[in-house]
C-alpha angles and dihedrals in degrees: 000000000000123000141155112275121248125221091251090061096060095098093054093044090050090051090055089049091054096042093047094047094049091047099039102037102041091152086078115065116256088234089069091057093045091050091055096041096096096047092046090050090053090049099049096084089060089065132076099243125197116193132199111219129189122175091355089302125117107232100171145353144194123210122207123197125193091001091284116046120088101217088184148335113205132174126184107264090237090055100044118120091032097103097261095119091048091052092049093048092046090052090056093044087058093050102040130047094208132030132181136178145162120243129183110247089223089061091078092165091061094042090051090048093053093045089051089052095056102271123136130205109241103169145353135218141168113259107237095218102042099028087225127134113254130192122217106220129189139190126194127194109244 
């Protein structure tokens, strides 16, 4: 089930952010994610966050900023490849006519996921903090 996150769920959502980044983007040292954990946790309430819940447990979420930018889509590593990310992205594609995001090129699983869900790569740049190549990807409602 997908619903809008409540303020009292931010800690659980932030933990999913940390776990998923350490697991899914292992080309960036875990220390980087740990160092940014507090600031991300503080920024989460500024996003429109949709959560996927099963058995009263949050298993994934997607955060939208400025009604178009996907600040992140994260699913617990143990629940990946079960359609949770697809359901979250489809929920946002119903709600918004245009979506954009940045994805690390080395995170081929994420890049493939977004391409499979109708996104296109429109540009690339080097991330100033991580020195990793990122793709800017967009999706438009037809």
